[in-house]
N, C-alpha and C positions, 0 to 999 in steps of 0.2 A: 203249471199246477204244482210242480215241485221245485224246479229251478236248479237242479244239479247238473243238467246236461248243457254245459257252456264251454266255449273255447278258452284256452289260456291266452288272454289278450296280449300279454307281454311278448309272446312268441309269434304273433301274427304279423304279416306284412301290412304296410299302410293300406294298400288297396283291399286286402282281405278285411281289415278292420272297418274300413269305410263301407264295404259291401254288407258286412254283418249288421252294422247300424242301419243301413238302408233296408235290409230284410226285416229287422226288428220293427222299425217304424212303419214299413210298408204293410207288414202283417197286422199290426195294430189298426192301421187305417182300413185295411180290407175287412177285418173283423167287424168294425163299425158298420161297414156297408152291407155285409152278408148276414150278420147275426145280431146287429143292434149295438148301440153305443155301450150298453152295460157289459156286453161280452168282452170289451177291450180290457176290463178290469181282471179278466182271467188269463190274460196273456202271460206266458212264461217262457223261459229260455228253452225249455224242452220242445215247445212247438215251433220255436225259431229254428232249432236243429232239424225238426221234422220238415220244415219248409225247405231248408237247404238240401237235405237228403233227397226229398222228392224231386226237386229241381235237378239234382245231380243224376238221379236214376232215369228220369224221363227226358232229360236234355232241354227242359224248358229254361228260358233265360230271364233274368231279372233286368229291368230297365229303370234304374234310379232317376228320379226327377225331383226338383225342389217343390215342396209343399209346406203350407203352414200347419202347425199342430196346436190343438186346443190347450195342451199342457205347456207348450213353449211358443206362444203366439208372435213374439217379437221378430224372430229370425226364422226364415225358411229352412227346412231340413230336407236332406236327400232321402227320399222314400222310394222303394221299389214299387213300380206300378202294379196294380191288381192283375192277377192272372189265375189260371186254373189251379196252380199249386196253392196259392193263398186261399182261394175259394174252398178247396177241399179241407185245408188245415183249419179254417174258421169253422166249417161245419163239424169236423171231427171234435174240435175243442168244445163246441156247444153240446154235442151228444154226450161226451165224457163228463162235462160239468153237470149236466142235468141228471145223468145216471148216478154220479157220485153223490149228489145231494139227496136223491131219493134213497140211495143206500144208507146214507148217514141218518136219514129220518127213521129208517127201519132199525138202525143199529145203535145210534148214540142216545145219550141221555143228558139232562141238564142243559148247560149253556151251549154245548155243541149242537144239540138237537134244536134248541131255540134259534141258533144262528142259521142252521140249515132251513128251518121252517120260514124264517124271514126272507131268505134268499130264493125260495122256491118260485115265487111269481116271476122274478127276473130270469131265472134259469129256464123256466117253461117258455118264456117269451123268446129266448135265444133259440131253444129247440124248435119252436114253431117257425121262426124265420129261417132256420137252417134247412127246412124241407125234409122230405122223407128219404131215409136210407135204411130200410128194415133189416137188411143183412148185417150191416155194421152195428146198428143199435142193439139188435138181438145178441150179437156176439159180445158186445160190451156188457150188457146186462147179465149174460150167462157167466162171464168171467168174474164179475163182481159178486154174483150170488155164490159161486164156488168159493171165492175168497172169504166172503162173510161166513159161510158154513165152517170153514177151517178156523176162523177167528172165534166163532161161537163155541167151537169144540176145544178152544184153547190149545190148538196144535203147537207142538214144539219143533215142528219141521220147518226150518227156514227155507229149505229147497222147495217144498210143496207150495208154501204161501207165495214165494217169489215167482214160481212158475205160473201161478194164476195171473199175476199182473203181467208177466211176460207174454202170455197168450193174448191178453187184452191189447197190449201195445203192438204185438205182432199183427193183429187184425187191423189196428188203426194204421200202421205203417204201410200195410199191403193193400188197403182198401182201394177199390176201383183200378187196381193194376192187374195184369195177367201175365201168364207165362213165367219166364225166368225173372223178370223184374219183380213179380209178386213173391216169388220164392225167396229172393234175396232180401226184399223189404220185410218179409215176415220174420226171417232169421235175425235181421238187424233190430227190428222192433222187439222181438222176444228177448234178445240180450240186453237191450236198453231197459226194458221193463223190469227184468230181474235185477239189474244193477240199481235202478231207482228204488225198488222196494227194499232191498237190503240196506242201501246207504241211508234211506229215509228212516228205517227202523233203528239203525245205529245212531243217527242224529237225534231221534226222538226218545231214545232209551231213558235218559235221565228224567225227562218230563213225564214219560209214561210210568216210570217207577213211582214217582211222587204222587201221581194221580191214580195209581193202581189200574192203569189201562192195559189192554192186551198189547203185547209186543213179542214177536216170535223169538227175538234174541234173548229177551229176559226169561221167556218160558224155557228156552233151551239151556241157558247158562245160570240163571238166577240173578237176583238183584245185587248179590254180593260182588258181581264183576264191576260195579261202578265205583269209581274213586276219583280223587282230585288229580288232574293232569294239566300240564301246560299245553295250550292249544294256540294255533295261529289262525286268526280270522282272515276273511277274504281281503281285507285292506292291508294285511301284513302285520297288524299289531298282535302282540302276544298277551295272553291272560291265563289265569288259572281257572279251570271250570271242571264240573263233574263230567266224566267221560268213561267209556268202557276201558277196562284195564288193558295194559299193553299186550299180555299173552292172548287174551280173547280177541283184541283188535287185530293181532297178527293172523289168527285163524280166519277171521272174517275177510281180511285183506286178501289172503291167498285164495279163498273161495271166489271172491269177487273178481280177481284177476283171471280166473277161468272163463267167466262170462265176458270179460273184456277181450280175451283171446278169441272167443267165438265171434264176437263183434268185429274184431279186426279182420278175421278171415273172411267174413261176409262182405265187409267194405272193399276188400281187395278184388272181389268179383265184379264190382261195378265198372262199367266202361265209361270213364270220365272224358273220353275224347270229344263228346258232343256237348259237354257242360262248360260253363265259364270257369276259368282257372281259379278265380277268387272263390267260387262255390266249392270246388274241389279242396282248396286250402282250408276253408272253414270246416268242412266235414272231417277231414283228416286231422286237423288241429284239435277239434273237439274230442275225437275218438282216441287219438294217440297221446294227447297232452292234457286236455282239459278235464276229461273224466277221471283219469288216474290222479290228477292233482286234487280234485274234489274228494275222491276216496281217501287220499292221505290226509286231507284237511279234517274231514269228519272223524276219522279214526285216530287222529293225532299221530300219524306214522311219519317218521323221519324220511325226508326225500331221498336219502342215500340208500334206503332199504330196497 
């Protein structure tokens, strides 16, 4: 849905990279099975991480096997076979997609509302195929409603708005788990959700300023924080673009590092002894390397900082 929670591929072992690709393709295939082909279009790196995390904390193993893909039909690809982890992640993605579209219909105007309206039938079909999970669906709806209220009130509190999305992902990460596993998963999801909300707001700030859309960072600091800066794209190329100025970026960076610190502490509570080593490597690479790298990329922070 957002795509910021990804590993730093250049620092992955070959086996970890192969497993990550198998999880990505396996989740895509499983989403088609559990929530319909249209749901595969909503696949994001964030839910791939959720799959790896859930497998790590439950000890469920991935079994990659060769399959053909509609997008790449010539050569078979290694895909992790469907399992309980994929089934849960597919359902959770469908609940979140449908709830977010309904929220957009209540909140957005113009082309964004039109786009949400056109996608509503497909989202409702995903939700129907996902089956019932009233507890998770109600918690997602409640968190989105609380977030929408803050946005309607033009809140300038980045912490309060980020916390709403943190609670939402905390519930998704911990869904259908219990005991210690649920507590760890909730804390991991909460930190990931806060991180996603802040980094997405920073990334969208230039566009939101131009379209006069709500953004907690702009409400807090004002549009004057935007300026031309040199940025590095994901493919390594550099260009000049409008971004948050360096001083504000440093403030946001330090605050986001606090959430990454809580995330790291929660990850260290996981017993990885029952999970595949490649899955452990994917989770730790994403948390310790990938997410900080995405944060620096979006904020145009030098790696040496």
